All heavy atoms as a GROMACS GRO file, in nm:
protein
  592
    1MET      N    1  -4.139   8.188  -0.598
    1MET     CA    2  -4.113   8.046  -0.618
    1MET      C    3  -4.241   7.969  -0.589
    1MET      O    4  -4.316   8.001  -0.500
    1MET     CB    5  -4.000   7.998  -0.526
    1MET     CG    6  -3.966   7.853  -0.549
    1MET     SD    7  -3.804   7.802  -0.484
    1MET     CE    8  -3.842   7.786  -0.313
    2TYR      N    9  -4.264   7.868  -0.670
    2TYR     CA   10  -4.380   7.783  -0.653
    2TYR      C   11  -4.354   7.679  -0.546
    2TYR      O   12  -4.243   7.628  -0.532
    2TYR     CB   13  -4.415   7.714  -0.785
    2TYR     CG   14  -4.451   7.810  -0.894
    2TYR    CD1   15  -4.359   7.844  -0.992
    2TYR    CD2   16  -4.576   7.867  -0.898
    2TYR    CE1   17  -4.391   7.933  -1.092
    2TYR    CE2   18  -4.610   7.957  -0.998
    2TYR     CZ   19  -4.517   7.989  -1.094
    2TYR     OH   20  -4.550   8.077  -1.193
    3LYS      N   21  -4.457   7.647  -0.471
    3LYS     CA   22  -4.444   7.548  -0.364
    3LYS      C   23  -4.405   7.413  -0.425
    3LYS      O   24  -4.466   7.366  -0.520
    3LYS     CB   25  -4.575   7.535  -0.288
    3LYS     CG   26  -4.565   7.447  -0.168
    3LYS     CD   27  -4.692   7.450  -0.088
    3LYS     CE   28  -4.673   7.365   0.036
    3LYS     NZ   29  -4.789   7.369   0.121
    4GLY      N   30  -4.300   7.352  -0.369
    4GLY     CA   31  -4.256   7.221  -0.416
    4GLY      C   32  -4.163   7.224  -0.536
    4GLY      O   33  -4.121   7.120  -0.583
    5VAL      N   34  -4.134   7.342  -0.588
    5VAL     CA   35  -4.046   7.352  -0.704
    5VAL      C   36  -3.910   7.405  -0.659
    5VAL      O   37  -3.903   7.507  -0.592
    5VAL     CB   38  -4.106   7.445  -0.812
    5VAL    CG1   39  -4.009   7.464  -0.927
    5VAL    CG2   40  -4.238   7.391  -0.862
    6VAL      N   41  -3.805   7.334  -0.697
    6VAL     CA   42  -3.670   7.377  -0.664
    6VAL      C   43  -3.610   7.441  -0.788
    6VAL      O   44  -3.610   7.382  -0.896
    6VAL     CB   45  -3.584   7.257  -0.618
    6VAL    CG1   46  -3.442   7.302  -0.591
    6VAL    CG2   47  -3.644   7.193  -0.494
    7ILE      N   48  -3.559   7.562  -0.773
    7ILE     CA   49  -3.497   7.633  -0.884
    7ILE      C   50  -3.346   7.616  -0.874
    7ILE      O   51  -3.286   7.650  -0.772
    7ILE     CB   52  -3.532   7.783  -0.883
    7ILE    CG1   53  -3.683   7.805  -0.878
    7ILE    CG2   54  -3.468   7.854  -1.000
    7ILE    CD1   55  -3.758   7.768  -1.002
    8ILE      N   56  -3.286   7.561  -0.979
    8ILE     CA   57  -3.140   7.548  -0.984
    8ILE      C   58  -3.091   7.613  -1.112
    8ILE      O   59  -3.163   7.619  -1.211
    8ILE     CB   60  -3.094   7.400  -0.978
    8ILE    CG1   61  -3.157   7.319  -1.090
    8ILE    CG2   62  -3.123   7.339  -0.843
    8ILE    CD1   63  -3.106   7.177  -1.102
    9LYS      N   64  -2.969   7.663  -1.107
    9LYS     CA   65  -2.909   7.725  -1.226
    9LYS      C   66  -2.820   7.621  -1.293
    9LYS      O   67  -2.726   7.570  -1.233
    9LYS     CB   68  -2.828   7.848  -1.187
    9LYS     CG   69  -2.762   7.916  -1.306
    9LYS     CD   70  -2.698   8.046  -1.264
    9LYS     CE   71  -2.612   8.110  -1.368
    9LYS     NZ   72  -2.656   8.131  -1.498
   10VAL      N   73  -2.853   7.592  -1.419
   10VAL     CA   74  -2.778   7.493  -1.496
   10VAL      C   75  -2.721   7.562  -1.619
   10VAL      O   76  -2.795   7.625  -1.696
   10VAL     CB   77  -2.868   7.374  -1.538
   10VAL    CG1   78  -2.790   7.274  -1.620
   10VAL    CG2   79  -2.930   7.307  -1.416
   11THR      N   80  -2.590   7.550  -1.637
   11THR     CA   81  -2.524   7.604  -1.756
   11THR      C   82  -2.456   7.489  -1.828
   11THR      O   83  -2.381   7.412  -1.768
   11THR     CB   84  -2.420   7.711  -1.718
   11THR    OG1   85  -2.483   7.809  -1.636
   11THR    CG2   86  -2.363   7.779  -1.843
   12PHE      N   87  -2.484   7.479  -1.957
   12PHE     CA   88  -2.433   7.372  -2.042
   12PHE      C   89  -2.330   7.432  -2.137
   12PHE      O   90  -2.362   7.519  -2.217
   12PHE     CB   91  -2.550   7.310  -2.118
   12PHE     CG   92  -2.514   7.214  -2.227
   12PHE    CD1   93  -2.428   7.109  -2.205
   12PHE    CD2   94  -2.571   7.226  -2.352
   12PHE    CE1   95  -2.397   7.019  -2.305
   12PHE    CE2   96  -2.542   7.137  -2.454
   12PHE     CZ   97  -2.454   7.033  -2.429
   13TYR      N   98  -2.204   7.389  -2.125
   13TYR     CA   99  -2.095   7.439  -2.209
   13TYR      C  100  -2.072   7.338  -2.322
   13TYR      O  101  -2.047   7.221  -2.296
   13TYR     CB  102  -1.968   7.458  -2.127
   13TYR     CG  103  -1.985   7.560  -2.017
   13TYR    CD1  104  -2.025   7.522  -1.889
   13TYR    CD2  105  -1.964   7.696  -2.042
   13TYR    CE1  106  -2.043   7.616  -1.789
   13TYR    CE2  107  -1.982   7.789  -1.941
   13TYR     CZ  108  -2.021   7.749  -1.816
   13TYR     OH  109  -2.039   7.843  -1.716
   14SER      N  110  -2.080   7.386  -2.445
   14SER     CA  111  -2.081   7.295  -2.560
   14SER      C  112  -2.018   7.360  -2.682
   14SER      O  113  -2.025   7.481  -2.701
   14SER     CB  114  -2.226   7.259  -2.592
   14SER     OG  115  -2.239   7.196  -2.716
   15ASN      N  116  -1.960   7.275  -2.767
   15ASN     CA  117  -1.919   7.320  -2.901
   15ASN      C  118  -1.990   7.236  -3.007
   15ASN      O  119  -1.946   7.226  -3.120
   15ASN     CB  120  -1.767   7.316  -2.919
   15ASN     CG  121  -1.713   7.174  -2.920
   15ASN    OD1  122  -1.785   7.077  -2.903
   15ASN    ND2  123  -1.583   7.161  -2.940
   16ASP      N  124  -2.100   7.172  -2.968
   16ASP     CA  125  -2.184   7.090  -3.054
   16ASP      C  126  -2.113   6.965  -3.106
   16ASP      O  127  -2.144   6.914  -3.214
   16ASP     CB  128  -2.243   7.172  -3.170
   16ASP     CG  129  -2.338   7.279  -3.119
   16ASP    OD1  130  -2.418   7.248  -3.030
   16ASP    OD2  131  -2.331   7.393  -3.167
   17CYS      N  132  -2.019   6.913  -3.028
   17CYS     CA  133  -1.953   6.788  -3.061
   17CYS      C  134  -2.052   6.672  -3.038
   17CYS      O  135  -2.158   6.692  -2.980
   17CYS     CB  136  -1.828   6.769  -2.976
   17CYS     SG  137  -1.862   6.741  -2.800
   18PRO      N  138  -2.020   6.550  -3.083
   18PRO     CA  139  -2.112   6.438  -3.063
   18PRO      C  140  -2.151   6.415  -2.916
   18PRO      O  141  -2.268   6.393  -2.886
   18PRO     CB  142  -2.037   6.318  -3.120
   18PRO     CG  143  -1.949   6.378  -3.227
   18PRO     CD  144  -1.908   6.513  -3.170
   19ARG      N  145  -2.054   6.423  -2.824
   19ARG     CA  146  -2.086   6.406  -2.682
   19ARG      C  147  -2.174   6.520  -2.632
   19ARG      O  148  -2.264   6.499  -2.550
   19ARG     CB  149  -1.959   6.398  -2.598
   19ARG     CG  150  -1.882   6.270  -2.619
   19ARG     CD  151  -1.750   6.277  -2.549
   19ARG     NE  152  -1.747   6.178  -2.443
   19ARG     CZ  153  -1.653   6.168  -2.352
   19ARG    NH1  154  -1.552   6.253  -2.353
   19ARG    NH2  155  -1.656   6.076  -2.261
   20CYS      N  156  -2.146   6.641  -2.681
   20CYS     CA  157  -2.227   6.757  -2.643
   20CYS      C  158  -2.372   6.735  -2.686
   20CYS      O  159  -2.466   6.762  -2.610
   20CYS     CB  160  -2.175   6.884  -2.711
   20CYS     SG  161  -2.009   6.933  -2.659
   21ASN      N  162  -2.390   6.684  -2.808
   21ASN     CA  163  -2.524   6.660  -2.859
   21ASN      C  164  -2.598   6.554  -2.777
   21ASN      O  165  -2.718   6.566  -2.752
   21ASN     CB  166  -2.519   6.621  -3.006
   21ASN     CG  167  -2.469   6.735  -3.093
   21ASN    OD1  168  -2.481   6.852  -3.058
   21ASN    ND2  169  -2.411   6.702  -3.206
   22ILE      N  170  -2.527   6.450  -2.734
   22ILE     CA  171  -2.588   6.346  -2.650
   22ILE      C  172  -2.633   6.406  -2.517
   22ILE      O  173  -2.747   6.382  -2.473
   22ILE     CB  174  -2.490   6.229  -2.628
   22ILE    CG1  175  -2.470   6.152  -2.757
   22ILE    CG2  176  -2.541   6.137  -2.516
   22ILE    CD1  177  -2.355   6.052  -2.753
   23LEU      N  178  -2.545   6.482  -2.453
   23LEU     CA  179  -2.580   6.542  -2.324
   23LEU      C  180  -2.697   6.639  -2.340
   23LEU      O  181  -2.790   6.638  -2.259
   23LEU     CB  182  -2.460   6.613  -2.262
   23LEU     CG  183  -2.483   6.678  -2.127
   23LEU    CD1  184  -2.540   6.580  -2.025
   23LEU    CD2  185  -2.354   6.741  -2.075
   24GLN      N  186  -2.696   6.718  -2.445
   24GLN     CA  187  -2.806   6.812  -2.468
   24GLN      C  188  -2.938   6.737  -2.488
   24GLN      O  189  -3.040   6.776  -2.433
   24GLN     CB  190  -2.776   6.901  -2.589
   24GLN     CG  191  -2.884   7.006  -2.610
   24GLN     CD  192  -2.844   7.110  -2.711
   24GLN    OE1  193  -2.739   7.104  -2.774
   24GLN    NE2  194  -2.929   7.208  -2.729
   25GLN      N  195  -2.934   6.628  -2.562
   25GLN     CA  196  -3.055   6.548  -2.584
   25GLN      C  197  -3.108   6.494  -2.451
   25GLN      O  198  -3.227   6.497  -2.425
   25GLN     CB  199  -3.024   6.433  -2.680
   25GLN     CG  200  -3.143   6.343  -2.706
   25GLN     CD  201  -3.111   6.228  -2.798
   25GLN    OE1  202  -3.001   6.217  -2.853
   25GLN    NE2  203  -3.206   6.139  -2.816
   26LYS      N  204  -3.019   6.446  -2.366
   26LYS     CA  205  -3.060   6.391  -2.236
   26LYS      C  206  -3.117   6.501  -2.146
   26LYS      O  207  -3.216   6.478  -2.075
   26LYS     CB  208  -2.945   6.317  -2.170
   26LYS     CG  209  -2.907   6.191  -2.248
   26LYS     CD  210  -2.818   6.100  -2.170
   26LYS     CE  211  -2.787   5.973  -2.245
   26LYS     NZ  212  -2.902   5.891  -2.276
   27LEU      N  213  -3.056   6.619  -2.147
   27LEU     CA  214  -3.110   6.731  -2.071
   27LEU      C  215  -3.251   6.765  -2.118
   27LEU      O  216  -3.343   6.785  -2.038
   27LEU     CB  217  -3.019   6.854  -2.084
   27LEU     CG  218  -2.885   6.850  -2.011
   27LEU    CD1  219  -2.793   6.959  -2.064
   27LEU    CD2  220  -2.904   6.862  -1.861
   28ASP      N  221  -3.269   6.771  -2.251
   28ASP     CA  222  -3.399   6.803  -2.309
   28ASP      C  223  -3.503   6.697  -2.276
   28ASP      O  224  -3.617   6.730  -2.242
   28ASP     CB  225  -3.388   6.822  -2.460
   28ASP     CG  226  -3.307   6.945  -2.499
   28ASP    OD1  227  -3.289   7.036  -2.415
   28ASP    OD2  228  -3.261   6.951  -2.616
   29GLU      N  229  -3.464   6.569  -2.284
   29GLU     CA  230  -3.556   6.460  -2.253
   29GLU      C  231  -3.607   6.467  -2.110
   29GLU      O  232  -3.721   6.433  -2.082
   29GLU     CB  233  -3.490   6.324  -2.278
   29GLU     CG  234  -3.472   6.290  -2.423
   29GLU     CD  235  -3.388   6.166  -2.447
   29GLU    OE1  236  -3.338   6.105  -2.349
   29GLU    OE2  237  -3.370   6.128  -2.564
   30LYS      N  238  -3.520   6.510  -2.018
   30LYS     CA  239  -3.557   6.520  -1.877
   30LYS      C  240  -3.627   6.652  -1.844
   30LYS      O  241  -3.672   6.673  -1.732
   30LYS     CB  242  -3.434   6.505  -1.788
   30LYS     CG  243  -3.379   6.365  -1.782
   30LYS     CD  244  -3.468   6.274  -1.700
   30LYS     CE  245  -3.400   6.142  -1.677
   30LYS     NZ  246  -3.462   6.068  -1.567
   31GLY      N  247  -3.632   6.742  -1.941
   31GLY     CA  248  -3.697   6.871  -1.917
   31GLY      C  249  -3.617   6.966  -1.831
   31GLY      O  250  -3.673   7.056  -1.769
   32VAL      N  251  -3.484   6.947  -1.828
   32VAL     CA  252  -3.397   7.034  -1.749
   32VAL      C  253  -3.380   7.166  -1.824
   32VAL      O  254  -3.344   7.166  -1.942
   32VAL     CB  255  -3.259   6.967  -1.726
   32VAL    CG1  256  -3.164   7.064  -1.655
   32VAL    CG2  257  -3.273   6.838  -1.648
   33MET      N  258  -3.409   7.276  -1.756
   33MET     CA  259  -3.390   7.408  -1.814
   33MET      C  260  -3.244   7.448  -1.796
   33MET      O  261  -3.190   7.431  -1.686
   33MET     CB  262  -3.481   7.511  -1.746
   33MET     CG  263  -3.629   7.479  -1.757
   33MET     SD  264  -3.692   7.491  -1.925
   33MET     CE  265  -3.680   7.666  -1.951
   34TYR      N  266  -3.181   7.498  -1.900
   34TYR     CA  267  -3.040   7.533  -1.893
   34TYR      C  268  -3.008   7.646  -1.987
   34TYR      O  269  -3.082   7.674  -2.082
   34TYR     CB  270  -2.953   7.411  -1.928
   34TYR     CG  271  -2.981   7.353  -2.064
   34TYR    CD1  272  -2.916   7.400  -2.178
   34TYR    CD2  273  -3.076   7.253  -2.081
   34TYR    CE1  274  -2.944   7.348  -2.303
   34TYR    CE2  275  -3.104   7.200  -2.205
   34TYR     CZ  276  -3.038   7.248  -2.316
   34TYR     OH  277  -3.066   7.196  -2.441
   35GLU      N  278  -2.895   7.710  -1.958
   35GLU     CA  279  -2.839   7.811  -2.048
   35GLU      C  280  -2.726   7.741  -2.123
   35GLU      O  281  -2.641   7.676  -2.062
   35GLU     CB  282  -2.783   7.928  -1.968
   35GLU     CG  283  -2.709   8.028  -2.053
   35GLU     CD  284  -2.637   8.135  -1.971
   35GLU    OE1  285  -2.639   8.130  -1.849
   35GLU    OE2  286  -2.575   8.222  -2.036
   36LYS      N  287  -2.724   7.754  -2.255
   36LYS     CA  288  -2.618   7.694  -2.335
   36LYS      C  289  -2.514   7.800  -2.368
   36LYS      O  290  -2.547   7.908  -2.417
   36LYS     CB  291  -2.676   7.634  -2.464
   36LYS     CG  292  -2.572   7.564  -2.549
   36LYS     CD  293  -2.638   7.498  -2.669
   36LYS     CE  294  -2.535   7.431  -2.758
   36LYS     NZ  295  -2.598   7.371  -2.876
   37VAL      N  296  -2.388   7.768  -2.340
   37VAL     CA  297  -2.277   7.859  -2.369
   37VAL      C  298  -2.184   7.789  -2.469
   37VAL      O  299  -2.136   7.679  -2.443
   37VAL     CB  300  -2.200   7.896  -2.240
   37VAL    CG1  301  -2.078   7.980  -2.273
   37VAL    CG2  302  -2.291   7.966  -2.141
   38SER      N  303  -2.161   7.855  -2.582
   38SER     CA  304  -2.072   7.801  -2.686
   38SER      C  305  -1.950   7.888  -2.708
   38SER      O  306  -1.870   7.861  -2.797
   38SER     CB  307  -2.150   7.786  -2.817
   38SER     OG  308  -2.256   7.695  -2.801
   39ASP      N  309  -1.934   7.992  -2.628
   39ASP     CA  310  -1.824   8.086  -2.642
   39ASP      C  311  -1.695   8.024  -2.587
   39ASP      O  312  -1.681   8.002  -2.466
   39ASP     CB  313  -1.857   8.215  -2.566
   39ASP     CG  314  -1.755   8.325  -2.586
   39ASP    OD1  315  -1.634   8.294  -2.599
   39ASP    OD2  316  -1.795   8.442  -2.587
   40VAL      N  317  -1.602   7.995  -2.676
   40VAL     CA  318  -1.477   7.929  -2.639
   40VAL      C  319  -1.397   8.012  -2.539
   40VAL      O  320  -1.334   7.958  -2.449
   40VAL     CB  321  -1.393   7.899  -2.766
   40VAL    CG1  322  -1.256   7.842  -2.729
   40VAL    CG2  323  -1.468   7.803  -2.857
   41GLU      N  324  -1.400   8.142  -2.552
   41GLU     CA  325  -1.325   8.229  -2.461
   41GLU      C  326  -1.378   8.215  -2.317
   41GLU      O  327  -1.298   8.212  -2.223
   41GLU     CB  328  -1.330   8.375  -2.507
   41GLU     CG  329  -1.253   8.400  -2.636
   41GLU     CD  330  -1.108   8.353  -2.630
   41GLU    OE1  331  -1.039   8.382  -2.530
   41GLU    OE2  332  -1.064   8.287  -2.726
   42ILE      N  333  -1.508   8.207  -2.301
   42ILE     CA  334  -1.565   8.187  -2.167
   42ILE      C  335  -1.520   8.054  -2.111
   42ILE      O  336  -1.482   8.043  -1.994
   42ILE     CB  337  -1.719   8.196  -2.172
   42ILE    CG1  338  -1.762   8.340  -2.203
   42ILE    CG2  339  -1.781   8.148  -2.041
   42ILE    CD1  340  -1.910   8.357  -2.228
   43MET      N  341  -1.521   7.950  -2.194
   43MET     CA  342  -1.479   7.817  -2.150
   43MET      C  343  -1.331   7.816  -2.111
   43MET      O  344  -1.292   7.756  -2.010
   43MET     CB  345  -1.508   7.713  -2.258
   43MET     CG  346  -1.656   7.689  -2.279
   43MET     SD  347  -1.688   7.558  -2.396
   43MET     CE  348  -1.766   7.649  -2.529
   44LYS      N  349  -1.248   7.886  -2.188
   44LYS     CA  350  -1.106   7.897  -2.154
   44LYS      C  351  -1.086   7.968  -2.021
   44LYS      O  352  -1.003   7.927  -1.940
   44LYS     CB  353  -1.030   7.973  -2.264
   44LYS     CG  354  -1.005   7.893  -2.389
   44LYS     CD  355  -0.927   7.978  -2.489
   44LYS     CE  356  -0.904   7.908  -2.620
   44LYS     NZ  357  -0.832   7.994  -2.716
   45GLN      N  358  -1.161   8.076  -1.997
   45GLN     CA  359  -1.152   8.151  -1.872
   45GLN      C  360  -1.186   8.063  -1.752
   45GLN      O  361  -1.130   8.079  -1.644
   45GLN     CB  362  -1.244   8.273  -1.875
   45GLN     CG  363  -1.196   8.383  -1.966
   45GLN     CD  364  -1.298   8.496  -1.979
   45GLN    OE1  365  -1.405   8.492  -1.920
   45GLN    NE2  366  -1.264   8.596  -2.058
   46LYS      N  367  -1.277   7.969  -1.773
   46LYS     CA  368  -1.315   7.877  -1.665
   46LYS      C  369  -1.216   7.762  -1.650
   46LYS      O  370  -1.227   7.683  -1.558
   46LYS     CB  371  -1.456   7.823  -1.690
   46LYS     CG  372  -1.563   7.929  -1.670
   46LYS     CD  373  -1.698   7.864  -1.659
   46LYS     CE  374  -1.798   7.956  -1.596
   46LYS     NZ  375  -1.796   7.956  -1.450
   47GLY      N  376  -1.120   7.753  -1.743
   47GLY     CA  377  -1.018   7.650  -1.736
   47GLY      C  378  -1.058   7.517  -1.798
   47GLY      O  379  -0.992   7.416  -1.776
   48PHE      N  380  -1.165   7.516  -1.876
   48PHE     CA  381  -1.209   7.392  -1.938
   48PHE      C  382  -1.114   7.352  -2.049
   48PHE      O  383  -1.078   7.432  -2.134
   48PHE     CB  384  -1.350   7.406  -1.996
   48PHE     CG  385  -1.456   7.438  -1.894
   48PHE    CD1  386  -1.578   7.489  -1.933
   48PHE    CD2  387  -1.436   7.416  -1.759
   48PHE    CE1  388  -1.678   7.518  -1.841
   48PHE    CE2  389  -1.535   7.444  -1.665
   48PHE     CZ  390  -1.656   7.496  -1.706
   49MET      N  391  -1.073   7.226  -2.048
   49MET     CA  392  -0.985   7.173  -2.152
   49MET      C  393  -1.062   7.084  -2.249
   49MET      O  394  -1.007   7.041  -2.350
   49MET     CB  395  -0.872   7.093  -2.088
   49MET     CG  396  -0.788   7.174  -1.990
   49MET     SD  397  -0.708   7.316  -2.067
   49MET     CE  398  -0.575   7.234  -2.150
   50SER      N  399  -1.186   7.054  -2.217
   50SER     CA  400  -1.270   6.971  -2.303
   50SER      C  401  -1.416   7.008  -2.280
   50SER      O  402  -1.450   7.077  -2.184
   50SER     CB  403  -1.248   6.822  -2.273
   50SER     OG  404  -1.291   6.792  -2.141
   51VAL      N  405  -1.501   6.963  -2.370
   51VAL     CA  406  -1.645   6.981  -2.358
   51VAL      C  407  -1.710   6.846  -2.388
   51VAL      O  408  -1.647   6.760  -2.448
   51VAL     CB  409  -1.699   7.089  -2.454
   51VAL    CG1  410  -1.657   7.226  -2.410
   51VAL    CG2  411  -1.659   7.063  -2.598
   52PRO      N  412  -1.831   6.825  -2.346
   52PRO     CA  413  -1.918   6.918  -2.276
   52PRO      C  414  -1.886   6.924  -2.128
   52PRO      O  415  -1.830   6.832  -2.071
   52PRO     CB  416  -2.057   6.857  -2.297
   52PRO     CG  417  -2.031   6.710  -2.304
   52PRO     CD  418  -1.898   6.697  -2.374
   53MET      N  419  -1.925   7.035  -2.069
   53MET     CA  420  -1.918   7.054  -1.925
   53MET      C  421  -2.055   7.104  -1.882
   53MET      O  422  -2.125   7.172  -1.958
   53MET     CB  423  -1.811   7.155  -1.888
   53MET     CG  424  -1.670   7.115  -1.928
   53MET     SD  425  -1.608   6.970  -1.843
   53MET     CE  426  -1.541   7.046  -1.698
   54LEU      N  427  -2.092   7.069  -1.760
   54LEU     CA  428  -2.220   7.113  -1.705
   54LEU      C  429  -2.192   7.178  -1.571
   54LEU      O  430  -2.116   7.124  -1.491
   54LEU     CB  431  -2.313   6.992  -1.688
   54LEU     CG  432  -2.461   7.022  -1.667
   54LEU    CD1  433  -2.521   7.085  -1.792
   54LEU    CD2  434  -2.536   6.896  -1.631
   55GLU      N  435  -2.251   7.294  -1.550
   55GLU     CA  436  -2.238   7.363  -1.423
   55GLU      C  437  -2.376   7.371  -1.359
   55GLU      O  438  -2.469   7.426  -1.418
   55GLU     CB  439  -2.181   7.504  -1.443
   55GLU     CG  440  -2.155   7.577  -1.315
   55GLU     CD  441  -2.082   7.710  -1.336
   55GLU    OE1  442  -2.053   7.746  -1.451
   55GLU    OE2  443  -2.057   7.776  -1.234
   56VAL      N  444  -2.389   7.312  -1.241
   56VAL     CA  445  -2.517   7.310  -1.169
   56VAL      C  446  -2.496   7.379  -1.034
   56VAL      O  447  -2.425   7.328  -0.949
   56VAL     CB  448  -2.568   7.166  -1.148
   56VAL    CG1  449  -2.699   7.167  -1.072
   56VAL    CG2  450  -2.582   7.094  -1.283
   57ASP      N  451  -2.557   7.496  -1.022
   57ASP     CA  452  -2.542   7.577  -0.899
   57ASP      C  453  -2.396   7.590  -0.857
   57ASP      O  454  -2.362   7.572  -0.740
   57ASP     CB  455  -2.626   7.520  -0.786
   57ASP     CG  456  -2.774   7.554  -0.801
   57ASP    OD1  457  -2.807   7.648  -0.875
   57ASP    OD2  458  -2.857   7.487  -0.736
   58GLY      N  459  -2.308   7.614  -0.952
   58GLY     CA  460  -2.166   7.636  -0.923
   58GLY      C  461  -2.081   7.510  -0.920
   58GLY      O  462  -1.960   7.517  -0.912
   59ASN      N  463  -2.143   7.393  -0.928
   59ASN     CA  464  -2.071   7.266  -0.928
   59ASN      C  465  -2.042   7.225  -1.073
   59ASN      O  466  -2.135   7.202  -1.150
   59ASN     CB  467  -2.156   7.158  -0.856
   59ASN     CG  468  -2.084   7.026  -0.847
   59ASN    OD1  469  -1.962   7.019  -0.845
   59ASN    ND2  470  -2.162   6.919  -0.844
   60ILE      N  471  -1.914   7.215  -1.109
   60ILE     CA  472  -1.873   7.182  -1.245
   60ILE      C  473  -1.863   7.030  -1.261
   60ILE      O  474  -1.804   6.962  -1.177
   60ILE     CB  475  -1.735   7.244  -1.278
   60ILE    CG1  476  -1.736   7.395  -1.255
   60ILE    CG2  477  -1.693   7.209  -1.420
   60ILE    CD1  478  -1.816   7.474  -1.354
   61MET      N  479  -1.922   6.980  -1.370
   61MET     CA  480  -1.920   6.836  -1.398
   61MET      C  481  -1.869   6.810  -1.539
   61MET      O  482  -1.907   6.881  -1.632
   61MET     CB  483  -2.061   6.779  -1.388
   61MET     CG  484  -2.123   6.787  -1.253
   61MET     SD  485  -2.292   6.726  -1.261
   61MET     CE  486  -2.373   6.856  -1.169
   62ASN      N  487  -1.788   6.706  -1.551
   62ASN     CA  488  -1.744   6.663  -1.684
   62ASN      C  489  -1.857   6.580  -1.747
   62ASN      O  490  -1.964   6.562  -1.687
   62ASN     CB  491  -1.612   6.586  -1.678
   62ASN     CG  492  -1.623   6.455  -1.602
   62ASN    OD1  493  -1.729   6.394  -1.590
   62ASN    ND2  494  -1.511   6.409  -1.550
   63TYR      N  495  -1.832   6.527  -1.864
   63TYR     CA  496  -1.936   6.455  -1.940
   63TYR      C  497  -1.997   6.341  -1.859
   63TYR      O  498  -2.120   6.333  -1.845
   63TYR     CB  499  -1.876   6.403  -2.071
   63TYR     CG  500  -1.971   6.317  -2.150
   63TYR    CD1  501  -2.079   6.373  -2.218
   63TYR    CD2  502  -1.954   6.180  -2.157
   63TYR    CE1  503  -2.166   6.295  -2.290
   63TYR    CE2  504  -2.040   6.100  -2.231
   63TYR     CZ  505  -2.147   6.158  -2.297
   63TYR     OH  506  -2.234   6.081  -2.368
   64LEU      N  507  -1.915   6.251  -1.805
   64LEU     CA  508  -1.968   6.135  -1.733
   64LEU      C  509  -2.043   6.176  -1.607
   64LEU      O  510  -2.150   6.122  -1.576
   64LEU     CB  511  -1.857   6.036  -1.700
   64LEU     CG  512  -1.795   5.966  -1.820
   64LEU    CD1  513  -1.679   5.876  -1.776
   64LEU    CD2  514  -1.899   5.885  -1.896
   65GLU      N  515  -1.989   6.272  -1.533
   65GLU     CA  516  -2.059   6.321  -1.414
   65GLU      C  517  -2.192   6.384  -1.452
   65GLU      O  518  -2.294   6.364  -1.383
   65GLU     CB  519  -1.971   6.423  -1.341
   65GLU     CG  520  -1.845   6.364  -1.281
   65GLU     CD  521  -1.744   6.470  -1.240
   65GLU    OE1  522  -1.741   6.580  -1.298
   65GLU    OE2  523  -1.668   6.441  -1.145
   66ALA      N  524  -2.192   6.459  -1.562
   66ALA     CA  525  -2.315   6.526  -1.606
   66ALA      C  526  -2.421   6.424  -1.649
   66ALA      O  527  -2.538   6.439  -1.614
   66ALA     CB  528  -2.283   6.621  -1.721
   67ILE      N  529  -2.380   6.321  -1.722
   67ILE     CA  530  -2.474   6.217  -1.764
   67ILE      C  531  -2.537   6.152  -1.641
   67ILE      O  532  -2.659   6.132  -1.636
   67ILE     CB  533  -2.404   6.111  -1.853
   67ILE    CG1  534  -2.368   6.170  -1.990
   67ILE    CG2  535  -2.490   5.986  -1.869
   67ILE    CD1  536  -2.486   6.200  -2.081
   68ASN      N  537  -2.457   6.121  -1.542
   68ASN     CA  538  -2.508   6.060  -1.419
   68ASN      C  539  -2.602   6.154  -1.345
   68ASN      O  540  -2.705   6.112  -1.292
   68ASN     CB  541  -2.394   6.013  -1.328
   68ASN     CG  542  -2.324   5.891  -1.385
   68ASN    OD1  543  -2.384   5.808  -1.453
   68ASN    ND2  544  -2.196   5.880  -1.358
   69TRP      N  545  -2.569   6.282  -1.341
   69TRP     CA  546  -2.655   6.381  -1.276
   69TRP      C  547  -2.790   6.388  -1.346
   69TRP      O  548  -2.895   6.388  -1.281
   69TRP     CB  549  -2.588   6.518  -1.273
   69TRP     CG  550  -2.673   6.622  -1.208
   69TRP    CD1  551  -2.681   6.648  -1.074
   69TRP    CD2  552  -2.763   6.715  -1.271
   69TRP    NE1  553  -2.770   6.750  -1.051
   69TRP    CE2  554  -2.822   6.793  -1.170
   69TRP    CE3  555  -2.798   6.737  -1.404
   69TRP    CZ2  556  -2.916   6.892  -1.198
   69TRP    CZ3  557  -2.892   6.836  -1.431
   69TRP    CH2  558  -2.950   6.913  -1.329
   70VAL      N  559  -2.788   6.390  -1.479
   70VAL     CA  560  -2.912   6.399  -1.555
   70VAL      C  561  -2.998   6.275  -1.529
   70VAL      O  562  -3.120   6.286  -1.514
   70VAL     CB  563  -2.885   6.416  -1.707
   70VAL    CG1  564  -3.013   6.406  -1.788
   70VAL    CG2  565  -2.816   6.550  -1.734
   71LYS      N  566  -2.937   6.158  -1.523
   71LYS     CA  567  -3.013   6.034  -1.496
   71LYS      C  568  -3.089   6.043  -1.364
   71LYS      O  569  -3.197   5.985  -1.351
   71LYS     CB  570  -2.919   5.914  -1.493
   71LYS     CG  571  -2.872   5.870  -1.627
   71LYS     CD  572  -2.779   5.748  -1.613
   71LYS     CE  573  -2.721   5.709  -1.745
   71LYS     NZ  574  -2.626   5.595  -1.730
   72GLU      N  575  -3.034   6.114  -1.266
   72GLU     CA  576  -3.095   6.124  -1.134
   72GLU      C  577  -3.209   6.225  -1.130
   72GLU      O  578  -3.284   6.230  -1.031
   72GLU     CB  579  -2.990   6.164  -1.030
   72GLU     CG  580  -2.884   6.057  -1.009
   72GLU     CD  581  -2.772   6.105  -0.919
   72GLU    OE1  582  -2.778   6.219  -0.869
   72GLU    OE2  583  -2.677   6.026  -0.897
   73GLN      N  584  -3.224   6.304  -1.233
   73GLN     CA  585  -3.327   6.408  -1.233
   73GLN      C  586  -3.464   6.351  -1.268
   73GLN      O  587  -3.483   6.253  -1.327
   73GLN     CB  588  -3.290   6.521  -1.330
   73GLN     CG  589  -3.160   6.588  -1.299
   73GLN     CD  590  -3.144   6.627  -1.154
   73GLN    OE1  591  -3.223   6.704  -1.101
   73GLN    NE2  592  -3.043   6.574  -1.088
   0.00000   0.00000   0.00000
């Protein structure tokens, strides 16, 4: 690990809907590194009823929570 750099695991769950595209654009603009998951079966296993969802170090966020989190980055 580099001094002063915090490594977090970010997973972006998306089906490329309009809200998903907005969140992805905001993540990209902020330079947030993330893994994108589009597999509906994985999302169902996690109990997601809608997308986009963002998982940051195990903390699941819905669209509005995710947008607010990205703004703080």
